[in-house]
Predicted model as a PDB file, atoms N, CA, C, CB and O in Angstrom, pLDDT in the B-factor column:
MODEL        1                                                                  
ATOM      1  N   UNK A   1      60.860  -1.964  32.933  1.00 56.00           N  
ATOM      2  CA  UNK A   1      60.098  -3.299  32.983  1.00 56.00           C  
ATOM      3  C   UNK A   1      61.093  -4.389  33.514  1.00 56.00           C  
ATOM      4  CB  UNK A   1      59.510  -3.733  31.466  1.00 56.00           C  
ATOM      5  O   UNK A   1      62.096  -4.819  32.946  1.00 56.00           O  
ATOM      6  N   UNK A   2      60.483  -4.799  34.970  1.00 72.00           N  
ATOM      7  CA  UNK A   2      61.538  -5.926  35.578  1.00 72.00           C  
ATOM      8  C   UNK A   2      61.148  -7.263  35.175  1.00 72.00           C  
ATOM      9  CB  UNK A   2      61.609  -5.954  37.220  1.00 72.00           C  
ATOM     10  O   UNK A   2      60.005  -7.688  35.342  1.00 72.00           O  
ATOM     11  N   UNK A   3      62.212  -8.019  34.575  1.00 71.00           N  
ATOM     12  CA  UNK A   3      61.678  -9.239  34.232  1.00 71.00           C  
ATOM     13  C   UNK A   3      61.573 -10.521  35.241  1.00 71.00           C  
ATOM     14  CB  UNK A   3      62.405  -9.575  33.168  1.00 71.00           C  
ATOM     15  O   UNK A   3      61.105 -11.626  34.969  1.00 71.00           O  
ATOM     16  N   UNK A   4      62.175 -10.046  36.571  1.00 83.00           N  
ATOM     17  CA  UNK A   4      62.201 -10.942  37.695  1.00 83.00           C  
ATOM     18  C   UNK A   4      60.811 -11.685  38.017  1.00 83.00           C  
ATOM     19  CB  UNK A   4      62.650 -10.134  38.898  1.00 83.00           C  
ATOM     20  O   UNK A   4      60.699 -12.901  38.171  1.00 83.00           O  
ATOM     21  N   UNK A   5      59.939 -10.893  38.081  1.00 84.00           N  
ATOM     22  CA  UNK A   5      58.637 -11.270  38.523  1.00 84.00           C  
ATOM     23  C   UNK A   5      58.149 -12.188  37.499  1.00 84.00           C  
ATOM     24  CB  UNK A   5      57.699 -10.084  38.739  1.00 84.00           C  
ATOM     25  O   UNK A   5      57.422 -13.065  37.964  1.00 84.00           O  
ATOM     26  N   UNK A   6      58.349 -12.243  36.171  1.00 81.00           N  
ATOM     27  CA  UNK A   6      58.076 -12.991  35.095  1.00 81.00           C  
ATOM     28  C   UNK A   6      58.653 -14.397  35.258  1.00 81.00           C  
ATOM     29  CB  UNK A   6      58.562 -12.319  33.920  1.00 81.00           C  
ATOM     30  O   UNK A   6      57.946 -15.403  35.184  1.00 81.00           O  
ATOM     31  N   UNK A   7      59.987 -14.422  35.488  1.00 87.00           N  
ATOM     32  CA  UNK A   7      60.767 -15.396  35.628  1.00 87.00           C  
ATOM     33  C   UNK A   7      60.240 -16.386  37.092  1.00 87.00           C  
ATOM     34  CB  UNK A   7      62.244 -14.705  35.665  1.00 87.00           C  
ATOM     35  O   UNK A   7      60.170 -17.608  37.221  1.00 87.00           O  
ATOM     36  N   UNK A   8      59.969 -15.410  37.939  1.00 88.00           N  
ATOM     37  CA  UNK A   8      59.116 -16.355  39.078  1.00 88.00           C  
ATOM     38  C   UNK A   8      58.157 -16.939  38.648  1.00 88.00           C  
ATOM     39  CB  UNK A   8      58.526 -15.727  40.196  1.00 88.00           C  
ATOM     40  O   UNK A   8      58.005 -18.151  38.796  1.00 88.00           O  
ATOM     41  N   UNK A   9      57.258 -16.103  37.976  1.00 88.00           N  
ATOM     42  CA  UNK A   9      55.895 -16.680  37.579  1.00 88.00           C  
ATOM     43  C   UNK A   9      56.173 -18.137  36.664  1.00 88.00           C  
ATOM     44  CB  UNK A   9      55.000 -15.428  36.598  1.00 88.00           C  
ATOM     45  O   UNK A   9      55.543 -19.098  37.105  1.00 88.00           O  
ATOM     46  N   UNK A  10      56.862 -18.360  35.693  1.00 91.00           N  
ATOM     47  CA  UNK A  10      57.168 -18.989  35.001  1.00 91.00           C  
ATOM     48  C   UNK A  10      57.796 -20.204  35.620  1.00 91.00           C  
ATOM     49  CB  UNK A  10      57.719 -18.325  34.260  1.00 91.00           C  
ATOM     50  O   UNK A  10      57.420 -21.274  35.142  1.00 91.00           O  
ATOM     51  N   UNK A  11      58.761 -20.254  36.680  1.00 92.00           N  
ATOM     52  CA  UNK A  11      59.336 -21.011  37.476  1.00 92.00           C  
ATOM     53  C   UNK A  11      58.150 -21.814  38.305  1.00 92.00           C  
ATOM     54  CB  UNK A  11      60.297 -20.180  38.271  1.00 92.00           C  
ATOM     55  O   UNK A  11      58.067 -23.042  38.278  1.00 92.00           O  
ATOM     56  N   UNK A  12      57.344 -21.061  38.961  1.00 93.00           N  
ATOM     57  CA  UNK A  12      55.988 -21.469  39.680  1.00 93.00           C  
ATOM     58  C   UNK A  12      55.377 -22.204  38.905  1.00 93.00           C  
ATOM     59  CB  UNK A  12      55.056 -20.435  40.071  1.00 93.00           C  
ATOM     60  O   UNK A  12      55.058 -23.330  39.286  1.00 93.00           O  
ATOM     61  N   UNK A  13      55.119 -21.840  37.864  1.00 94.00           N  
ATOM     62  CA  UNK A  13      54.126 -22.597  36.921  1.00 94.00           C  
ATOM     63  C   UNK A  13      55.047 -24.165  36.536  1.00 94.00           C  
ATOM     64  CB  UNK A  13      53.757 -21.451  35.279  1.00 94.00           C  
ATOM     65  O   UNK A  13      54.499 -25.268  36.528  1.00 94.00           O  
ATOM     66  N   UNK A  14      56.269 -23.972  36.289  1.00 94.00           N  
ATOM     67  CA  UNK A  14      57.054 -25.384  35.946  1.00 94.00           C  
ATOM     68  C   UNK A  14      56.761 -26.162  37.300  1.00 94.00           C  
ATOM     69  CB  UNK A  14      58.929 -25.205  35.615  1.00 94.00           C  
ATOM     70  O   UNK A  14      56.201 -27.258  37.340  1.00 94.00           O  
ATOM     71  N   UNK A  15      57.109 -25.615  38.150  1.00 95.00           N  
ATOM     72  CA  UNK A  15      57.097 -26.508  39.806  1.00 95.00           C  
ATOM     73  C   UNK A  15      55.935 -26.957  39.816  1.00 95.00           C  
ATOM     74  CB  UNK A  15      57.291 -25.651  41.343  1.00 95.00           C  
ATOM     75  O   UNK A  15      55.923 -28.141  40.155  1.00 95.00           O  
ATOM     76  N   UNK A  16      54.664 -26.421  39.533  1.00 95.00           N  
ATOM     77  CA  UNK A  16      53.515 -26.926  39.862  1.00 95.00           C  
ATOM     78  C   UNK A  16      53.187 -28.017  38.963  1.00 95.00           C  
ATOM     79  CB  UNK A  16      52.566 -25.957  39.900  1.00 95.00           C  
ATOM     80  O   UNK A  16      52.647 -29.056  39.342  1.00 95.00           O  
ATOM     81  N   UNK A  17      53.600 -27.708  37.489  1.00 96.00           N  
ATOM     82  CA  UNK A  17      53.414 -28.940  36.593  1.00 96.00           C  
ATOM     83  C   UNK A  17      54.236 -29.961  37.139  1.00 96.00           C  
ATOM     84  CB  UNK A  17      53.788 -28.718  35.087  1.00 96.00           C  
ATOM     85  O   UNK A  17      53.595 -30.950  37.494  1.00 96.00           O  
ATOM     86  N   UNK A  18      55.449 -30.017  37.311  1.00 97.00           N  
ATOM     87  CA  UNK A  18      56.439 -31.110  37.867  1.00 97.00           C  
ATOM     88  C   UNK A  18      55.469 -31.857  39.172  1.00 97.00           C  
ATOM     89  CB  UNK A  18      58.116 -30.259  38.526  1.00 97.00           C  
ATOM     90  O   UNK A  18      55.197 -33.058  39.153  1.00 97.00           O  
ATOM     91  N   UNK A  19      55.109 -31.107  40.056  1.00 96.00           N  
ATOM     92  CA  UNK A  19      54.687 -31.582  41.224  1.00 96.00           C  
ATOM     93  C   UNK A  19      53.222 -32.380  40.580  1.00 96.00           C  
ATOM     94  CB  UNK A  19      54.519 -30.265  42.444  1.00 96.00           C  
ATOM     95  O   UNK A  19      52.789 -33.360  41.186  1.00 96.00           O  
ATOM     96  N   UNK A  20      52.642 -31.965  39.543  1.00 95.00           N  
ATOM     97  CA  UNK A  20      51.807 -32.659  39.124  1.00 95.00           C  
ATOM     98  C   UNK A  20      51.845 -33.855  38.652  1.00 95.00           C  
ATOM     99  CB  UNK A  20      51.415 -32.168  38.545  1.00 95.00           C  
ATOM    100  O   UNK A  20      51.040 -34.750  38.911  1.00 95.00           O  
ATOM    101  N   UNK A  21      52.784 -33.918  37.938  1.00 96.00           N  
ATOM    102  CA  UNK A  21      53.359 -35.140  36.991  1.00 96.00           C  
ATOM    103  C   UNK A  21      53.793 -36.077  37.947  1.00 96.00           C  
ATOM    104  CB  UNK A  21      54.648 -34.769  35.942  1.00 96.00           C  
ATOM    105  O   UNK A  21      53.676 -37.269  37.666  1.00 96.00           O  
ATOM    106  N   UNK A  22      54.341 -35.697  39.177  1.00 96.00           N  
ATOM    107  CA  UNK A  22      55.029 -36.739  39.830  1.00 96.00           C  
ATOM    108  C   UNK A  22      53.934 -37.519  40.656  1.00 96.00           C  
ATOM    109  CB  UNK A  22      56.217 -36.160  40.732  1.00 96.00           C  
ATOM    110  O   UNK A  22      54.037 -38.667  41.090  1.00 96.00           O  
ATOM    111  N   UNK A  23      52.801 -36.608  40.790  1.00 95.00           N  
ATOM    112  CA  UNK A  23      51.575 -37.175  41.768  1.00 95.00           C  
ATOM    113  C   UNK A  23      51.120 -38.288  40.881  1.00 95.00           C  
ATOM    114  CB  UNK A  23      50.196 -36.002  42.159  1.00 95.00           C  
ATOM    115  O   UNK A  23      50.964 -39.426  41.323  1.00 95.00           O  
ATOM    116  N   UNK A  24      50.885 -37.940  39.510  1.00 94.00           N  
ATOM    117  CA  UNK A  24      49.973 -38.736  38.654  1.00 94.00           C  
ATOM    118  C   UNK A  24      51.011 -40.170  38.489  1.00 94.00           C  
ATOM    119  CB  UNK A  24      49.532 -37.808  37.014  1.00 94.00           C  
ATOM    120  O   UNK A  24      50.466 -41.256  38.293  1.00 94.00           O  
ATOM    121  N   UNK A  25      52.640 -40.066  38.591  1.00 95.00           N  
ATOM    122  CA  UNK A  25      53.140 -41.051  38.478  1.00 95.00           C  
ATOM    123  C   UNK A  25      52.884 -42.052  39.468  1.00 95.00           C  
ATOM    124  CB  UNK A  25      54.196 -40.798  38.317  1.00 95.00           C  
ATOM    125  O   UNK A  25      52.663 -43.249  39.289  1.00 95.00           O  
ATOM    126  N   UNK A  26      52.955 -41.282  40.742  1.00 96.00           N  
ATOM    127  CA  UNK A  26      52.923 -42.037  41.954  1.00 96.00           C  
ATOM    128  C   UNK A  26      51.760 -42.713  42.125  1.00 96.00           C  
ATOM    129  CB  UNK A  26      53.132 -41.283  43.050  1.00 96.00           C  
ATOM    130  O   UNK A  26      51.814 -43.874  42.529  1.00 96.00           O  
ATOM    131  N   UNK A  27      50.500 -42.094  41.843  1.00 95.00           N  
ATOM    132  CA  UNK A  27      49.047 -42.604  41.607  1.00 95.00           C  
ATOM    133  C   UNK A  27      49.301 -43.915  40.771  1.00 95.00           C  
ATOM    134  CB  UNK A  27      48.017 -41.442  40.739  1.00 95.00           C  
ATOM    135  O   UNK A  27      49.013 -45.002  41.271  1.00 95.00           O  
ATOM    136  N   UNK A  28      49.738 -43.845  39.737  1.00 95.00           N  
ATOM    137  CA  UNK A  28      49.597 -44.925  38.352  1.00 95.00           C  
ATOM    138  C   UNK A  28      50.744 -46.055  39.396  1.00 95.00           C  
ATOM    139  CB  UNK A  28      50.465 -44.087  36.187  1.00 95.00           C  
ATOM    140  O   UNK A  28      50.154 -47.115  39.601  1.00 95.00           O  
ATOM    141  N   UNK A  29      51.866 -46.042  39.912  1.00 96.00           N  
ATOM    142  CA  UNK A  29      52.686 -47.055  40.451  1.00 96.00           C  
ATOM    143  C   UNK A  29      51.870 -47.695  41.707  1.00 96.00           C  
ATOM    144  CB  UNK A  29      54.134 -46.428  40.865  1.00 96.00           C  
ATOM    145  O   UNK A  29      51.900 -48.914  41.877  1.00 96.00           O  
ATOM    146  N   UNK A  30      51.175 -46.881  42.543  1.00 96.00           N  
ATOM    147  CA  UNK A  30      50.205 -47.300  43.700  1.00 96.00           C  
ATOM    148  C   UNK A  30      49.116 -48.278  43.030  1.00 96.00           C  
ATOM    149  CB  UNK A  30      49.421 -45.896  44.432  1.00 96.00           C  
ATOM    150  O   UNK A  30      48.834 -49.377  43.507  1.00 96.00           O  
ATOM    151  N   UNK A  31      48.558 -47.758  41.905  1.00 96.00           N  
ATOM    152  CA  UNK A  31      47.463 -48.628  41.323  1.00 96.00           C  
ATOM    153  C   UNK A  31      48.023 -49.788  40.848  1.00 96.00           C  
ATOM    154  CB  UNK A  31      46.690 -48.002  40.224  1.00 96.00           C  
ATOM    155  O   UNK A  31      47.469 -50.864  41.075  1.00 96.00           O  
ATOM    156  N   UNK A  32      49.276 -49.704  40.078  1.00 96.00           N  
ATOM    157  CA  UNK A  32      49.858 -51.113  39.869  1.00 96.00           C  
ATOM    158  C   UNK A  32      50.124 -51.985  40.732  1.00 96.00           C  
ATOM    159  CB  UNK A  32      50.861 -51.117  39.362  1.00 96.00           C  
ATOM    160  O   UNK A  32      49.993 -53.171  40.427  1.00 96.00           O  
ATOM    161  N   UNK A  33      50.487 -51.674  41.801  1.00 96.00           N  
ATOM    162  CA  UNK A  33      50.748 -52.414  43.103  1.00 96.00           C  
ATOM    163  C   UNK A  33      49.639 -53.244  43.576  1.00 96.00           C  
ATOM    164  CB  UNK A  33      51.070 -51.472  44.192  1.00 96.00           C  
ATOM    165  O   UNK A  33      49.740 -54.431  43.885  1.00 96.00           O  
ATOM    166  N   UNK A  34      48.471 -52.471  43.613  1.00 96.00           N  
ATOM    167  CA  UNK A  34      47.221 -52.815  44.053  1.00 96.00           C  
ATOM    168  C   UNK A  34      46.664 -53.457  43.177  1.00 96.00           C  
ATOM    169  CB  UNK A  34      46.473 -51.882  44.421  1.00 96.00           C  
ATOM    170  O   UNK A  34      45.768 -54.075  43.751  1.00 96.00           O  
ATOM    171  N   UNK A  35      46.645 -53.786  41.682  1.00 96.00           N  
ATOM    172  CA  UNK A  35      46.390 -54.446  40.678  1.00 96.00           C  
ATOM    173  C   UNK A  35      47.139 -55.916  41.011  1.00 96.00           C  
ATOM    174  CB  UNK A  35      46.828 -53.638  39.420  1.00 96.00           C  
ATOM    175  O   UNK A  35      46.636 -57.033  40.887  1.00 96.00           O  
ATOM    176  N   UNK A  36      48.249 -55.639  41.390  1.00 95.00           N  
ATOM    177  CA  UNK A  36      49.093 -56.889  41.424  1.00 95.00           C  
ATOM    178  C   UNK A  36      48.763 -57.951  42.641  1.00 95.00           C  
ATOM    179  CB  UNK A  36      50.617 -56.420  41.548  1.00 95.00           C  
ATOM    180  O   UNK A  36      49.009 -59.156  42.703  1.00 95.00           O  
ATOM    181  N   UNK A  37      48.157 -57.130  43.531  1.00 96.00           N  
ATOM    182  CA  UNK A  37      47.547 -57.812  44.769  1.00 96.00           C  
ATOM    183  C   UNK A  37      46.177 -58.419  44.733  1.00 96.00           C  
ATOM    184  CB  UNK A  37      47.488 -56.869  45.822  1.00 96.00           C  
ATOM    185  O   UNK A  37      45.679 -59.053  45.664  1.00 96.00           O  
ATOM    186  N   UNK A  38      45.519 -58.132  43.393  1.00 95.00           N  
ATOM    187  CA  UNK A  38      44.247 -58.427  43.034  1.00 95.00           C  
ATOM    188  C   UNK A  38      43.337 -57.678  43.698  1.00 95.00           C  
ATOM    189  CB  UNK A  38      43.975 -59.683  43.183  1.00 95.00           C  
ATOM    190  O   UNK A  38      42.442 -58.330  44.235  1.00 95.00           O  
ATOM    191  N   UNK A  39      43.289 -56.213  43.853  1.00 96.00           N  
ATOM    192  CA  UNK A  39      42.306 -55.477  44.252  1.00 96.00           C  
ATOM    193  C   UNK A  39      41.541 -55.160  43.172  1.00 96.00           C  
ATOM    194  CB  UNK A  39      42.697 -54.435  44.916  1.00 96.00           C  
ATOM    195  O   UNK A  39      42.156 -55.278  42.112  1.00 96.00           O  
ATOM    196  N   UNK A  40      40.152 -54.715  43.053  1.00 96.00           N  
ATOM    197  CA  UNK A  40      39.277 -54.829  42.033  1.00 96.00           C  
ATOM    198  C   UNK A  40      39.824 -53.089  41.554  1.00 96.00           C  
ATOM    199  CB  UNK A  40      37.419 -55.265  42.564  1.00 96.00           C  
ATOM    200  O   UNK A  40      40.418 -52.215  42.185  1.00 96.00           O  
ATOM    201  N   UNK A  41      39.376 -53.147  40.399  1.00 96.00           N  
ATOM    202  CA  UNK A  41      39.636 -51.538  39.581  1.00 96.00           C  
ATOM    203  C   UNK A  41      38.712 -50.728  40.238  1.00 96.00           C  
ATOM    204  CB  UNK A  41      39.282 -51.403  37.771  1.00 96.00           C  
ATOM    205  O   UNK A  41      39.306 -49.709  40.588  1.00 96.00           O  
ATOM    206  N   UNK A  42      37.568 -50.696  40.564  1.00 96.00           N  
ATOM    207  CA  UNK A  42      36.604 -49.823  40.936  1.00 96.00           C  
ATOM    208  C   UNK A  42      37.253 -49.266  42.450  1.00 96.00           C  
ATOM    209  CB  UNK A  42      35.055 -50.619  40.972  1.00 96.00           C  
ATOM    210  O   UNK A  42      37.403 -48.074  42.722  1.00 96.00           O  
ATOM    211  N   UNK A  43      37.587 -50.379  43.331  1.00 97.00           N  
ATOM    212  CA  UNK A  43      38.448 -49.884  44.489  1.00 97.00           C  
ATOM    213  C   UNK A  43      39.689 -49.098  44.311  1.00 97.00           C  
ATOM    214  CB  UNK A  43      38.848 -50.955  45.206  1.00 97.00           C  
ATOM    215  O   UNK A  43      39.935 -48.144  45.050  1.00 97.00           O  
ATOM    216  N   UNK A  44      40.450 -49.451  43.391  1.00 96.00           N  
ATOM    217  CA  UNK A  44      41.419 -49.016  43.119  1.00 96.00           C  
ATOM    218  C   UNK A  44      41.155 -47.487  42.734  1.00 96.00           C  
ATOM    219  CB  UNK A  44      41.968 -49.856  42.242  1.00 96.00           C  
ATOM    220  O   UNK A  44      41.859 -46.611  43.236  1.00 96.00           O  
ATOM    221  N   UNK A  45      40.316 -47.235  41.999  1.00 96.00           N  
ATOM    222  CA  UNK A  45      39.766 -45.795  41.336  1.00 96.00           C  
ATOM    223  C   UNK A  45      39.517 -45.107  42.388  1.00 96.00           C  
ATOM    224  CB  UNK A  45      38.441 -45.783  40.402  1.00 96.00           C  
ATOM    225  O   UNK A  45      40.081 -44.014  42.436  1.00 96.00           O  
ATOM    226  N   UNK A  46      38.719 -45.448  43.422  1.00 96.00           N  
ATOM    227  CA  UNK A  46      38.254 -44.548  44.661  1.00 96.00           C  
ATOM    228  C   UNK A  46      39.798 -44.380  45.294  1.00 96.00           C  
ATOM    229  CB  UNK A  46      36.944 -45.416  45.878  1.00 96.00           C  
ATOM    230  O   UNK A  46      40.177 -43.220  45.451  1.00 96.00           O  
ATOM    231  N   UNK A  47      40.488 -45.198  45.577  1.00 94.00           N  
ATOM    232  CA  UNK A  47      41.923 -44.940  46.378  1.00 94.00           C  
ATOM    233  C   UNK A  47      42.756 -43.992  45.543  1.00 94.00           C  
ATOM    234  CB  UNK A  47      42.855 -46.394  46.616  1.00 94.00           C  
ATOM    235  O   UNK A  47      43.247 -43.096  46.229  1.00 94.00           O  
ATOM    236  N   UNK A  48      43.018 -43.942  44.413  1.00 94.00           N  
ATOM    237  CA  UNK A  48      44.188 -43.270  43.792  1.00 94.00           C  
ATOM    238  C   UNK A  48      43.636 -42.103  43.138  1.00 94.00           C  
ATOM    239  CB  UNK A  48      44.985 -44.164  42.779  1.00 94.00           C  
ATOM    240  O   UNK A  48      44.394 -41.240  42.694  1.00 94.00           O  
ATOM    241  N   UNK A  49      42.116 -41.982  43.022  1.00 93.00           N  
ATOM    242  CA  UNK A  49      41.753 -41.079  42.243  1.00 93.00           C  
ATOM    243  C   UNK A  49      41.883 -41.081  40.812  1.00 93.00           C  
ATOM    244  CB  UNK A  49      42.230 -40.203  42.643  1.00 93.00           C  
ATOM    245  O   UNK A  49      41.351 -40.151  40.207  1.00 93.00           O  
ATOM    246  N   UNK A  50      42.444 -41.889  40.223  1.00 95.00           N  
ATOM    247  CA  UNK A  50      42.519 -42.331  38.906  1.00 95.00           C  
ATOM    248  C   UNK A  50      41.139 -42.775  38.331  1.00 95.00           C  
ATOM    249  CB  UNK A  50      43.500 -43.425  38.844  1.00 95.00           C  
ATOM    250  O   UNK A  50      40.278 -43.273  39.056  1.00 95.00           O  
ATOM    251  N   UNK A  51      40.997 -42.604  37.213  1.00 96.00           N  
ATOM    252  CA  UNK A  51      39.705 -43.278  36.412  1.00 96.00           C  
ATOM    253  C   UNK A  51      39.935 -44.621  36.093  1.00 96.00           C  
ATOM    254  CB  UNK A  51      39.349 -42.589  35.028  1.00 96.00           C  
ATOM    255  O   UNK A  51      41.028 -45.135  35.857  1.00 96.00           O  
ATOM    256  N   UNK A  52      38.755 -45.196  36.102  1.00 96.00           N  
ATOM    257  CA  UNK A  52      38.533 -47.060  35.741  1.00 96.00           C  
ATOM    258  C   UNK A  52      39.480 -46.921  34.423  1.00 96.00           C  
ATOM    259  CB  UNK A  52      36.435 -47.824  35.239  1.00 96.00           C  
ATOM    260  O   UNK A  52      40.414 -47.715  34.307  1.00 96.00           O  
ATOM    261  N   UNK A  53      39.294 -46.098  33.599  1.00 96.00           N  
ATOM    262  CA  UNK A  53      40.065 -46.440  32.328  1.00 96.00           C  
ATOM    263  C   UNK A  53      41.417 -46.199  32.518  1.00 96.00           C  
ATOM    264  CB  UNK A  53      39.631 -45.678  31.125  1.00 96.00           C  
ATOM    265  O   UNK A  53      42.176 -47.039  32.035  1.00 96.00           O  
ATOM    266  N   UNK A  54      41.964 -45.141  33.175  1.00 95.00           N  
ATOM    267  CA  UNK A  54      43.243 -44.981  33.266  1.00 95.00           C  
ATOM    268  C   UNK A  54      43.845 -46.370  33.904  1.00 95.00           C  
ATOM    269  CB  UNK A  54      43.512 -43.695  34.064  1.00 95.00           C  
ATOM    270  O   UNK A  54      44.853 -46.835  33.372  1.00 95.00           O  
ATOM    271  N   UNK A  55      43.310 -46.993  34.935  1.00 95.00           N  
ATOM    272  CA  UNK A  55      43.820 -48.251  35.555  1.00 95.00           C  
ATOM    273  C   UNK A  55      43.874 -49.364  34.373  1.00 95.00           C  
ATOM    274  CB  UNK A  55      42.810 -48.735  36.836  1.00 95.00           C  
ATOM    275  O   UNK A  55      44.824 -50.118  34.164  1.00 95.00           O  
ATOM    276  N   UNK A  56      42.609 -49.306  33.615  1.00 94.00           N  
ATOM    277  CA  UNK A  56      42.480 -50.479  32.701  1.00 94.00           C  
ATOM    278  C   UNK A  56      43.619 -50.332  31.741  1.00 94.00           C  
ATOM    279  CB  UNK A  56      41.055 -50.547  31.934  1.00 94.00           C  
ATOM    280  O   UNK A  56      44.185 -51.335  31.306  1.00 94.00           O  
ATOM    281  N   UNK A  57      43.962 -49.175  31.408  1.00 93.00           N  
ATOM    282  CA  UNK A  57      45.149 -49.194  30.654  1.00 93.00           C  
ATOM    283  C   UNK A  57      46.270 -49.657  30.976  1.00 93.00           C  
ATOM    284  CB  UNK A  57      45.423 -48.239  30.361  1.00 93.00           C  
ATOM    285  O   UNK A  57      47.043 -50.135  30.145  1.00 93.00           O  
ATOM    286  N   UNK A  58      46.550 -49.572  32.400  1.00 91.00           N  
ATOM    287  CA  UNK A  58      47.808 -49.699  33.240  1.00 91.00           C  
ATOM    288  C   UNK A  58      47.897 -51.456  33.113  1.00 91.00           C  
ATOM    289  CB  UNK A  58      47.604 -48.959  35.067  1.00 91.00           C  
ATOM    290  O   UNK A  58      48.988 -52.016  33.006  1.00 91.00           O  
ATOM    291  N   UNK A  59      46.777 -52.108  33.137  1.00 87.00           N  
ATOM    292  CA  UNK A  59      46.743 -53.511  33.131  1.00 87.00           C  
ATOM    293  C   UNK A  59      47.083 -54.077  31.742  1.00 87.00           C  
ATOM    294  CB  UNK A  59      45.407 -53.973  33.591  1.00 87.00           C  
ATOM    295  O   UNK A  59      47.534 -55.207  31.550  1.00 87.00           O  
ATOM    296  N   UNK A  60      46.787 -53.072  30.705  1.00 83.00           N  
ATOM    297  CA  UNK A  60      47.041 -53.300  29.239  1.00 83.00           C  
ATOM    298  C   UNK A  60      48.484 -52.981  28.911  1.00 83.00           C  
ATOM    299  CB  UNK A  60      46.089 -52.418  28.345  1.00 83.00           C  
ATOM    300  O   UNK A  60      49.005 -53.576  27.967  1.00 83.00           O  
ATOM    301  N   UNK A  61      49.073 -52.224  29.506  1.00 71.00           N  
ATOM    302  CA  UNK A  61      50.255 -51.539  28.767  1.00 71.00           C  
ATOM    303  C   UNK A  61      51.476 -51.762  29.853  1.00 71.00           C  
ATOM    304  CB  UNK A  61      49.930 -49.757  28.400  1.00 71.00           C  
ATOM    305  O   UNK A  61      52.635 -51.534  29.508  1.00 71.00           O  
ATOM    306  N   UNK A  62      51.179 -52.188  31.094  1.00 56.00           N  
ATOM    307  CA  UNK A  62      51.997 -52.528  32.147  1.00 56.00           C  
ATOM    308  C   UNK A  62      53.040 -51.170  32.047  1.00 56.00           C  
ATOM    309  CB  UNK A  62      52.712 -54.144  31.945  1.00 56.00           C  
ATOM    310  O   UNK A  62      54.196 -51.325  31.655  1.00 56.00           O  
ATOM    311  N   UNK A  63      52.600 -50.042  32.376  1.00 44.00           N  
ATOM    312  CA  UNK A  63      53.090 -48.736  32.511  1.00 44.00           C  
ATOM    313  C   UNK A  63      54.138 -48.620  33.626  1.00 44.00           C  
ATOM    314  CB  UNK A  63      51.963 -47.822  32.750  1.00 44.00           C  
ATOM    315  O   UNK A  63      54.665 -47.534  33.867  1.00 44.00           O  
TER     316      UNK A  63                                                      
ENDMDL                                                                          
END                                                                             
């Protein structure tokens, strides 16, 4: 049994998860900038694909 394909699959899965996390961080930072410019939550949700609830959390937590 060759383990290389298993290790490759695990690495690819970790890479996908890391990319997803990076995109979420970027979306939240962008949303914070838009909030600081006075943009409405609904518009930010449309642009960032974050939910209005997630954006509201950013205003309360300053993440």
